[in-house]
C-alpha positions in Angstrom: -6.2 -69.1 50.0 -3.0 -69.5 51.8 -1.5 -66.7 53.9 1.3 -66.3 51.4 -1.2 -65.8 48.5 -3.2 -63.4 50.6 0.0 -61.3 51.3 0.9 -61.4 47.6 -2.6 -60.2 46.7 -2.5 -57.4 49.2 0.9 -56.3 47.9 -0.4 -56.4 44.3 -3.5 -54.4 45.2 -1.4 -51.9 47.2 1.0 -51.6 44.2 -1.9 -51.1 41.8 -3.4 -48.4 44.1 0.0 -46.6 44.3 0.2 -46.7 40.5 -3.3 -45.3 40.2 -2.5 -42.5 42.6 0.7 -41.7 40.7 -1.2 -41.6 37.4 -3.9 -39.3 38.9 -1.2 -37.1 40.4 0.6 -36.7 37.0 -2.8 -36.2 35.3 -3.6 -33.4 37.8 -0.2 -31.8 37.3 -0.5 -31.9 33.5 -4.0 -30.5 33.7 -2.9 -27.8 36.0 0.1 -27.0 33.8 -2.2 -26.8 30.8 -5.3 -25.1 32.3 -3.5 -22.5 34.4 -2.0 -20.6 31.5 -5.3 -20.9 29.6 -7.2 -19.5 32.6 -4.6 -16.7 33.1 -4.7 -15.8 29.4 -8.5 -15.8 29.4 -8.6 -13.6 32.5 -6.1 -11.2 30.9 -8.1 -11.1 27.7 -11.4 -10.3 29.6 -9.6 -7.7 31.7 -8.2 -5.9 28.6 -11.6 -6.0 27.0 -13.2 -4.6 30.2 -10.9 -1.6 30.1 -11.5 -1.2 26.3 -7.8 -1.8 25.5 -7.0 -2.7 21.9 -9.0 -2.5 18.7 -11.5 -4.5 16.7 -9.7 -7.0 14.5 -12.4 -7.2 11.7 -11.9 -5.7 8.3 -15.4 -4.3 8.3 -16.9 -2.4 11.2 -20.2 -0.7 12.0 -20.5 3.1 12.0 -23.3 5.7 11.9 -24.5 7.6 8.9 -27.4 10.1 9.3 -28.6 8.2 12.4 -28.6 4.7 10.7 -26.1 1.9 10.9 -23.8 1.3 8.0 -20.7 -0.8 7.4 -17.3 0.8 6.7 -13.6 0.0 6.5 -11.7 -0.5 9.7 -8.7 1.9 9.7 -6.9 -0.3 12.3 -7.2 -3.6 10.5 -3.7 -3.3 9.1 -2.3 -3.2 12.7 -2.6 -7.0 12.7 0.0 -7.4 9.9 2.2 -4.3 10.0 3.9 -2.2 12.7 1.4 0.4 13.6 3.4 3.4 12.4 3.7 2.0 8.9 0.4 0.0 8.8 -1.4 0.3 5.4 -5.1 1.0 5.2 -8.1 0.1 3.1 -9.5 2.1 0.3 -12.4 3.9 2.1 -15.8 2.3 1.6 -19.2 2.4 3.1 -22.3 0.3 2.4 -25.7 -0.1 4.1 -26.2 -2.6 6.9 -29.3 -4.1 5.2 -28.7 -5.1 1.6 -31.1 -3.1 -0.6 -33.6 -4.7 -2.9 -32.7 -4.9 -6.6 -29.0 -4.9 -5.6 -26.0 -7.1 -6.5 -23.1 -6.9 -4.1 -19.6 -7.6 -5.3 -16.5 -7.6 -3.1 -13.2 -7.0 -4.9 -10.3 -8.3 -2.8 -6.6 -7.6 -3.4 -3.7 -5.2 -2.8 -2.5 -2.0 -4.4 -3.5 -2.9 -8.0 -7.1 -3.4 -6.8 -6.8 -0.2 -4.8 -6.1 1.6 -8.1 -2.7 3.0 -7.2 -1.9 5.9 -7.6 -5.6 7.0 -7.5 -8.4 4.8 -6.2 -11.0 7.1 -7.9 -10.1 5.3 -11.2 -9.6 1.7 -10.1 -11.0 -1.2 -12.2 -13.6 -1.7 -9.4 -14.9 1.8 -10.0 -14.9 1.3 -13.8 -16.7 -2.1 -13.3 -19.4 -0.5 -11.2 -19.9 2.2 -13.9 -20.2 -0.3 -16.7 -22.6 -2.7 -14.9 -24.9 0.1 -13.8 -25.1 1.4 -17.3 -25.6 -2.0 -18.8 -28.3 -3.2 -16.4 -30.6 -0.3 -15.6 -32.7 -0.8 -12.5 -30.1 -2.8 -10.6 -27.9 -1.3 -7.9 -24.5 -2.8 -8.3 -22.5 -2.4 -5.1 -18.8 -2.9 -6.1 -16.9 -2.7 -2.8 -13.1 -2.8 -3.1 -11.7 -4.2 0.1 -8.1 -3.5 -0.9 -5.0 -2.6 1.0 -1.4 -1.9 -0.4 1.4 -4.4 0.4 -0.9 -7.3 1.6 -1.0 -10.8 0.3 -3.1 -14.0 0.5 -2.3 -14.5 4.2 -4.2 -11.3 4.9 -6.9 -11.7 2.3 -8.1 -15.0 3.9 -9.0 -12.9 7.0 -10.7 -10.2 4.8 -12.8 -12.9 3.0 -14.0 -14.3 6.4 -15.4 -10.9 7.3 -16.8 -10.1 3.8 -19.0 -13.3 3.7 -20.9 -12.0 6.7 -22.3 -9.2 4.6 -24.5 -10.9 2.0 -22.1 -11.0 -1.0 -23.3 -12.2 -4.3 -19.8 -12.4 -5.9 -16.2 -12.1 -5.1 -13.5 -10.9 -7.5 -10.0 -11.8 -6.5 -7.0 -10.1 -8.1 -4.1 -11.2 -6.0 -0.5 -12.5 -6.2 2.0 -9.6 -6.6 3.0 -9.5 -2.9 3.3 -13.2 -2.0 7.0 -13.1 -1.5 7.4 -9.6 -0.1 4.2 -9.1 1.8 3.4 -10.2 5.4 4.8 -13.6 6.3 6.5 -13.9 2.9 10.1 -14.9 2.7 11.2 -11.5 1.5 9.1 -9.4 3.9 10.2 -6.6 6.3 6.9 -6.9 8.2 5.6 -10.0 10.0 8.1 -12.9 10.4 8.2 -15.5 7.6 7.1 -18.6 9.5 8.0 -21.9 7.8 4.6 -23.6 8.3 1.3 -22.1 7.4 -0.3 -23.4 10.6 2.1 -21.1 12.6 1.1 -18.2 10.4 -2.6 -18.8 11.0 -1.9 -19.1 14.7 0.0 -15.8 14.7 -2.8 -14.1 12.8 -5.4 -15.4 15.3 -3.3 -14.2 18.2 -3.2 -10.7 16.7 -7.0 -10.7 16.8 -7.0 -11.0 20.6 -6.4 -8.1 23.0 -3.5 -10.0 24.7 -1.9 -10.5 21.3 -2.3 -6.8 20.5 -0.7 -5.8 23.9 2.3 -8.1 23.3 2.8 -6.8 19.8 2.5 -3.2 20.8 4.9 -3.7 23.7 7.5 -5.3 21.3 7.1 -2.5 18.8 7.8 0.1 21.5 10.9 -1.8 22.6 12.2 -2.0 19.1 11.4 1.7 18.4 13.3 2.6 21.6 16.3 0.6 20.5 16.3 1.3 16.7 14.0 4.3 16.3 10.4 4.0 15.0 9.9 2.4 11.6 9.2 4.7 8.7 7.3 3.8 5.5 9.7 4.0 2.6 7.8 2.2 -0.1 9.5 -0.4 -2.2 12.9 1.0 -1.0 12.4 -0.9 2.3 13.0 -4.2 0.5 16.3 -3.5 -1.3 18.2 -5.9 0.9 15.7 -8.7 0.6 16.7 -10.1 -2.7 15.4 -13.6 -3.5 17.0 -15.5 -6.4 14.8 -17.6 -8.6 16.7 -20.7 -7.3 15.8 -20.1 -3.7 14.2 -23.2 -2.4 12.0 -21.2 0.0 10.0 -20.1 -3.0 8.4 -23.5 -3.1 7.0 -22.7 0.4 5.6 -19.4 -0.9 3.8 -21.2 -3.8 2.3 -23.8 -1.4 1.1 -21.1 1.0 -0.5 -19.2 -1.9 -2.3 -22.2 -3.2 -3.6 -23.1 0.3 -4.7 -19.6 0.9 -6.4 -19.2 -2.4 -8.2 -22.4 -1.9 -9.3 -21.2 1.5 -10.6 -17.9 0.1 -12.7 -19.8 -2.5 -14.0 -22.2 0.0 -15.0 -19.4 2.4 -16.9 -17.7 -0.4 -18.7 -20.6 -2.0 -19.4 -22.1 1.4 -21.7 -19.1 2.0 -23.4 -19.3 -1.4 -21.3 -16.7 -3.2 -19.7 -17.1 -6.6 -16.0 -16.3 -7.2 -14.0 -14.9 -10.1 -10.3 -15.5 -9.8 -8.1 -13.3 -12.0 -4.6 -14.0 -13.1 -2.3 -11.1 -12.4 -0.8 -9.0 -15.1 2.5 -7.1 -15.1 4.6 -4.8 -17.2 7.0 -6.9 -19.2 8.2 -4.6 -21.9 8.7 -1.3 -20.1 9.7 -2.4 -16.6 13.2 -3.7 -16.4 14.1 -6.0 -13.4 14.6 -4.3 -10.0 17.6 -6.4 -9.1 19.8 -9.0 -10.8 21.9 -11.8 -9.3 24.4 -14.2 -10.9 24.0 -17.9 -10.8 25.8 -19.7 -8.0 28.1 -21.6 -10.3 30.3 -18.8 -11.7 33.9 -18.6 -10.5 35.9 -15.4 -10.7 37.4 -16.1 -14.1 34.1 -17.0 -15.6 32.5 -13.9 -14.1 35.2 -11.7 -15.7 34.6 -13.3 -19.0 30.8 -12.9 -18.6 31.2 -9.2 -17.7 33.3 -8.7 -20.9 30.6 -10.2 -23.1 27.9 -8.3 -21.3 29.7 -5.0 -21.6 30.4 -5.7 -25.3 26.7 -6.4 -25.8 25.7 -3.1 -24.1 28.1 -1.1 -26.3 26.7 -2.7 -29.5 23.1 -2.3 -28.3 23.8 1.4 -27.6 25.2 1.8 -31.1 22.1 0.1 -32.6 24.0 -3.0 -33.7 21.3 -5.3 -32.3 22.3 -8.5 -34.1 25.8 -8.3 -32.8 24.6 -7.3 -29.3 22.4 -10.4 -29.3 25.3 -12.6 -30.1 27.3 -11.2 -27.2 24.3 -11.5 -24.9 23.6 -15.1 -25.9 27.2 -16.0 -25.3 27.0 -14.5 -21.8 23.7 -16.2 -21.2 25.3 -19.6 -22.0 27.7 -19.0 -19.2 25.1 -17.6 -16.8 21.5 -17.2 -17.8 20.3 -16.3 -14.3 21.1 -12.6 -14.7 17.7 -10.7 -15.0 19.1 -7.6 -16.7 20.8 -9.6 -19.3 17.6 -11.3 -20.2 15.8 -8.0 -20.4 18.4 -6.5 -22.7 18.1 -9.6 -24.9 14.3 -8.9 -25.0 14.8 -5.3 -26.0 17.3 -6.2 -28.7 15.0 -8.8 -30.2 12.1 -6.3 -30.1 14.3 -3.8 -32.0 14.7 -6.4 -34.7 10.9 -7.1 -34.7 11.4 -10.7 -33.4 8.5 -10.3 -31.0 8.1 -13.9 -29.9 11.7 -14.1 -28.8 11.4 -10.7 -27.2 8.4 -11.7 -25.2 10.2 -14.9 -24.0 13.2 -12.9 -22.8 11.1 -10.2 -21.1 9.1 -12.9 -19.3 12.4 -14.6 -18.3 13.7 -11.3 -16.9 10.6 -11.0 -14.7 10.9 -14.5 -13.5 14.6 -13.9 -12.5 14.0 -10.5 -10.9 15.5 -10.8 -7.4 13.2 -8.1 -6.0 10.0 -10.1 -6.5 7.2 -7.4 -6.6 5.5 -9.0 -9.6 3.5 -12.2 -9.7 5.5 -14.8 -11.6 4.3 -17.6 -13.9 4.0 -20.1 -11.1 1.6 -17.8 -9.2 -0.6 -17.4 -12.2 -0.6 -21.1 -13.0 -1.8 -21.7 -9.4 -4.6 -19.3 -10.0 -5.7 -21.0 -13.2 -5.5 -24.5 -11.7 -7.5 -23.4 -8.6 -10.2 -22.0 -10.7 -10.3 -25.1 -12.9 -10.5 -27.5 -10.0 -13.4 -25.5 -8.4 -15.3 -24.5 -11.6 -18.3 -26.8 -10.7 -18.5 -25.1 -7.3 -19.0 -21.6 -8.6 -15.3 -20.5 -9.1 -14.6 -18.9 -12.4 -11.6 -17.5 -14.2 -10.8 -14.2 -15.9 -7.3 -14.7 -17.3 -6.2 -11.1 -17.0 -2.7 -12.0 -18.3 -4.2 -13.1 -21.6 -6.6 -10.2 -21.7 -3.7 -7.7 -21.3 -1.6 -9.6 -23.9 -4.5 -9.4 -26.4 -4.7 -5.6 -25.9 -0.9 -5.0 -26.2 1.3 -4.4 -29.2 2.7 -7.7 -30.4 1.2 -9.4 -27.3 3.8 -7.9 -24.9 2.2 -5.8 -22.1 4.0 -2.5 -21.4 3.4 1.2 -20.8 0.2 1.1 -22.9 -1.5 -0.6 -19.9 0.8 -0.1 -16.9 2.3 2.9 -15.2 5.3 1.0 -13.8 5.6 -2.6 -12.7 2.0 -3.7 -11.8 -0.2 -0.7 -11.4 -2.6 -0.2 -14.3 -3.2 3.1 -16.0 -6.8 4.0 -16.9 -6.6 2.0 -20.1 -5.3 -1.1 -18.2 -8.0 -0.7 -15.6 -10.7 -0.4 -18.3 -9.5 -3.5 -20.2 -9.7 -5.6 -17.0 -13.0 -4.1 -16.0 -14.5 -4.9 -19.4 -13.4 -8.5 -19.2 -14.8 -8.8 -15.7 -18.1 -7.1 -16.8 -18.5 -9.7 -19.5 -18.0 -12.6 -17.1 -20.2 -11.0 -14.4 -23.0 -10.8 -17.0 -23.0 -14.5 -17.4 -23.2 -15.0 -13.6 -26.1 -12.7 -12.9 -29.5 -14.0 -11.8 -32.1 -14.3 -14.6 -34.2 -11.4 -13.3 -31.2 -9.0 -13.6 -30.0 -10.4 -17.0 -33.5 -9.6 -18.3 -32.9 -5.9 -17.6 -29.8 -5.9 -19.9 -29.9 -3.1 -22.4 -29.1 -5.1 -25.5 -29.3 -2.1 -27.8 -25.8 -1.0 -26.9 -22.5 -2.7 -26.0 -20.7 -2.2 -22.7 -19.5 1.4 -22.2 -16.4 2.4 -24.1 -13.2 3.6 -22.4 -14.1 7.2 -23.4 -17.5 6.9 -21.9 -16.2 5.4 -18.6 -13.6 8.2 -18.4 -16.3 10.8 -18.7 -18.6 9.2 -16.1 -15.7 9.0 -13.7 -14.4 12.5 -14.5 -11.0 11.1 -15.7 -9.8 14.3 -17.5 -6.4 15.5 -18.7 -6.1 17.0 -15.2 -6.6 13.6 -13.6 -4.2 12.0 -15.9 -1.6 14.7 -15.2 -2.0 14.1 -11.4 -1.5 10.4 -11.8 1.5 10.7 -14.1 3.1 13.2 -11.7 2.6 10.9 -8.7 4.0 7.9 -10.6 7.1 9.9 -11.7 7.9 11.5 -8.4 6.7 9.0 -5.9 7.8 5.8 -7.7 10.1 6.2 -10.8 12.5 8.7 -9.3 12.9 6.7 -6.1 14.6 3.4 -5.3 14.4 0.8 -6.5 13.1 2.2 -9.8 16.0 4.7 -10.1 18.4 1.9 -10.5 16.6 0.1 -13.3 17.9 -0.1 -16.8 17.1 2.7 -19.2 15.9 4.9 -16.2 17.0 8.2 -17.6 15.3 7.5 -20.9 12.1 6.7 -19.0 12.2 9.8 -16.9 12.7 12.0 -20.0 9.7 10.4 -21.7 7.5 10.9 -18.6 8.5 14.5 -18.1 7.7 15.2 -21.7 4.3 13.6 -21.2 3.7 15.8 -18.2 4.6 18.9 -20.1 2.1 18.0 -22.8 -0.7 17.3 -20.2 0.0 20.5 -18.4 -0.3 22.5 -21.6 -3.7 21.0 -22.1 -5.0 22.3 -18.8 -6.2 25.6 -20.3 -8.8 27.8 -18.5 -11.4 26.5 -20.9 -10.5 22.9 -20.2 -10.7 23.5 -16.4 -14.1 25.1 -16.8 -15.3 22.1 -18.8 -14.1 19.9 -16.0 -16.0 21.9 -13.4 -19.2 21.5 -15.5 -18.6 17.8 -15.8 -18.1 17.3 -12.0 -21.3 19.3 -11.3 -23.3 17.2 -13.7 -22.0 13.9 -12.4 -22.6 14.8 -8.8 -26.1 15.8 -9.5 -26.6 12.3 -10.8 -24.8 10.6 -7.9 -24.4 13.0 -4.9 -23.1 10.1 -2.6 -19.9 9.5 -4.7 -17.3 10.8 -2.3 -14.5 10.0 -4.7 -16.0 12.5 -7.2 -16.3 15.1 -4.5 -12.7 14.7 -3.3 -11.4 15.0 -6.9 -13.7 18.0 -7.5 -12.5 19.7 -4.3 -8.8 19.1 -5.4 -9.6 20.7 -8.8 -11.3 23.7 -7.2 -8.5 24.2 -4.7 -5.4 23.8 -6.8 -6.5 25.1 -10.2 -9.7 27.1 -10.0 -8.5 28.7 -6.7 -12.0 28.6 -5.2 -11.2 27.3 -1.7 -14.7 28.0 -0.2 -16.2 25.8 -2.9 -13.5 23.1 -2.3 -14.3 23.1 1.4 -18.0 22.6 0.7 -17.2 19.6 -1.4 -15.0 18.2 1.3 -17.8 18.8 3.8 -20.3 17.0 1.7 -17.9 14.0 1.3 -17.5 13.9 5.1 -21.3 13.6 5.4 -21.3 10.6 3.1 -18.2 9.0 4.7 -18.2 10.2 8.4 -16.1 7.4 9.8 -13.1 7.9 7.5 -10.2 9.8 8.9 -9.4 10.9 5.4 -12.8 12.8 5.1 -12.0 14.8 8.2 -8.4 15.4 7.3 -9.2 16.8 3.8 -11.9 19.0 5.2 -9.6 20.2 8.0 -6.9 21.0 5.5 -9.3 23.0 3.3 -10.6 24.9 6.4 -7.0 25.6 7.4 -6.3 27.1 4.0 -9.3 29.4 4.6 -7.9 30.4 8.0 -11.0 29.0 9.8 -8.8 27.5 12.6 -11.6 26.5 15.0 -13.4 24.4 12.5 -10.2 23.1 11.1 -9.0 22.0 14.6 -12.4 20.2 15.1 -12.1 18.1 12.0 -8.3 17.5 12.3 -8.8 16.3 15.9 -11.5 13.9 14.6 -9.0 12.6 12.0 -6.4 12.0 14.7 -9.0 10.2 16.9 -9.8 7.9 14.0 -6.2 7.4 13.0 -3.7 8.4 15.8 -0.8 7.2 13.7 -1.4 9.8 10.9 1.6 12.2 11.1 -0.1 14.5 8.6 -3.2 14.9 10.7 -1.1 15.4 13.9 1.0 18.0 12.2 -1.8 20.1 10.8 -3.7 19.8 14.1 -0.6 21.2 15.8 -0.5 24.1 13.4 -4.2 24.8 14.0 -3.7 24.7 17.8 -0.7 27.1 17.3 -3.0 29.6 15.4 -5.6 29.3 18.2 -3.0 30.1 20.8 -3.2 26.6 22.3 0.6 26.3 22.6 0.7 23.3 24.9 -1.6 21.3 22.6 0.4 22.4 19.6 3.7 21.2 21.2 2.1 17.9 22.1 0.9 17.3 18.5 4.2 18.3 16.9 6.1 16.1 19.4 3.9 13.2 18.3 4.7 13.9 14.7 8.4 13.6 15.4 7.8 10.4 17.3 5.9 9.1 14.2 8.2 10.6 11.6 11.7 11.3 12.9 12.7 12.5 9.5 10.0 15.2 9.1 11.9 18.5 9.0 8.8 20.7 9.2 7.9 19.2 12.5 11.2 20.0 14.0 11.2 23.5 12.6 7.7 24.4 13.6 8.1 22.9 17.1 11.2 25.0 17.5 9.3 28.1 16.4 6.5 27.4 18.9 9.0 26.8 21.7 10.9 29.9 20.8 7.8 32.0 20.7 7.2 31.5 24.4 10.8 32.0 25.4 12.0 28.4 25.6 15.0 29.0 23.4 17.2 26.4 24.8 14.6 23.7 24.3 14.0 24.9 20.8 17.8 24.6 20.2 17.8 21.1 21.5 14.9 20.3 19.2 16.7 21.6 16.1 19.9 19.8 17.1 17.9 16.6 17.2 16.5 17.5 13.8 20.0 18.0 12.3 21.1 14.6 13.7 18.1 12.9 12.3 18.1 14.7 8.9 21.8 15.9 8.6 21.4 17.0 4.9 18.6 19.5 5.4 20.1 23.0 5.1 17.0 24.8 6.5 17.3 22.9 9.8 21.0 24.0 10.1 20.1 27.6 9.1 17.3 27.9 11.8 19.6 26.3 14.4 22.2 28.9 13.6 19.7 31.7 14.0 18.6 30.5 17.4 22.2 30.0 18.5 23.0 33.5 17.4 20.1 34.9 19.5 21.6 33.0 22.5 25.0 34.6 21.8 26.5 31.3 20.8 28.2 33.0 17.9 30.9 30.4 17.1 28.3 27.5 17.0 26.0 29.7 14.9 28.7 30.3 12.4 29.5 26.6 12.3 25.9 25.7 11.7 25.6 28.3 8.9 28.7 27.0 7.2 27.2 23.5 7.3 24.0 24.9 5.7 26.1 26.7 3.1 27.9 23.5 2.2 24.5 21.8 1.7 23.0 24.7 -0.2 25.9 26.7 -1.7 23.6 28.8 -4.0 21.4 30.2 -1.2 21.8 34.0 -1.0 19.9 34.0 2.3 22.4 31.7 4.0 25.3 33.6 2.6 23.8 36.9 3.8 23.1 35.5 7.3 26.6 34.3 7.6 28.1 37.6 6.5 25.7 39.4 8.9 26.6 37.4 12.0 30.3 37.4 11.3 30.6 41.1 10.6 27.9 42.9 12.5 26.4 40.4 15.0 22.8 41.0 13.5 20.2 38.3 14.0 18.3 37.2 10.8 14.8 35.9 11.2 14.0 32.2 11.6 12.5 30.9 8.4 
């Protein structure tokens, strides 16, 4: 080889070596840039776990019952999907760690309709359990409702992952109402609505780590410091999040739902469990739309013409001229058929003329166009049907609840006969669904269980189920009262069409039910509860409802406390068990015992403002003033619009001479809740004691403007202005 060639080869080798070194250097830099954050995050995660920061992310956690391990609901699971102060919680449940022999374990997954809102004691899961146990003697049917209000399929995927670890035989899935408004939905007020499902899954996975929990908690505290802590306000929170039916983002919701539903089925059948998917029913006939939007094509002239036709239709409908009203409504619909209220009025007018097919079509159209999308629409239900059909050979089955409800409704249009309001079923609705499920479950049971079927009698009737669950007139009254006062009289229900008519009807029903609660009827209920609890002493729902009856109507608080105590023995890891027992002991004046159980409730659920408040009152009665102040201060931090917390904290502070601090507390209360006359009244009294007469008079005049009929406020104002006397704080 010539010298020239040797030099060229050396230069080439040197260049190749330099390129190799450069590649290695960049590879090292990339590896360092990638691995360093991973190592740091891993170290942070391990450090946080070492100091026991954070909470277990699983839906189901282990706890102790009479010295043995059992599984129960995780009160903090909702923290992964909601801000802590407004996080929803599961229906309480407990089941043995080892699955008993001769048992069949069913997990029911879903949201508030599965929970049994407004009272989980009468959910369709509870009715299903009652029917199956009666129909198949000798088999222990465990029907475990792992349900939480306001959640959707993004959350239920995680719940299903946990449930399959506990030897399920069957899953029942009733899901679809919250896909738009629940966590990660396009109309949510909770977790952000990521565009891609992969990002949602990554965010959910991050929330399961201690590092993710620390980041989330830190951001929540920053937001609370800037804007005040979030406060749960029910459906009212979503008023600004109106989604028109033409919104292209809805396609993303449907795609996510289909993917999540498929994942839930695959998780279940992959572990040898069968699945029943249910379509989701809703109130068509007696639940007008929550919000209506015009189509995007109307100009101002067309809108005025539309409003004229719509107003004319309303006038004619009100006068009972339904045929003429329909003509006006149809003319308006030709101009803009996107308005949900218009479609509902058309449905009501057709129904008045007994044209039920057209009525049903318009009622359905009104639901589909509702801009506050709290009800599963037709696309959601079609997705459920298709998913079940495509996986039927793998152990996925369908109960078409929509058709079941239609078959049990007058003229095939579901309404108040089955639903309380928009989606929550009354006892009849829960029974109808439970019966359809029981029939399907019967076909899926193993042969040895089917052989135990009592073929001499059909499935339990609605009346029989009501008796076995102690669903009395008293229970129906309680449910109707809750629905009226906690739902119907609040936003967004109070802006629905025909609202006043609906309220009058419900109030009349309450009056009738209240009249039925005679002393004889209450005594019959007592006997019923005693007999049922003798047969099933571990039924904590029966004990809680019995305790409520004893406390509120029978006026036997010691007996009520004993029922709460026995429920707490069955469900020791539930904050609700200790809270209810603590409240009962508080009513008996047994402050030491009350404080013990209320403190346990706070330990289990530190974000419970109710538990914190009553613990503060118990501490006050014990003379533990510093502890009382701490608890009441935490209540205000959790619920800045809780007037009782401000008033009682001011009383505690004032009682030990901290009048100025008490005044500052009441001033903060009047700023947070400016329309509460009692806060202004008590502020005035403390100001008067401090000889701040002019300010006291101003506060009293504010209280008088807010409550002009109060003789107490008027008397206090006269007293301070004329004599300088100091009325007592109330």
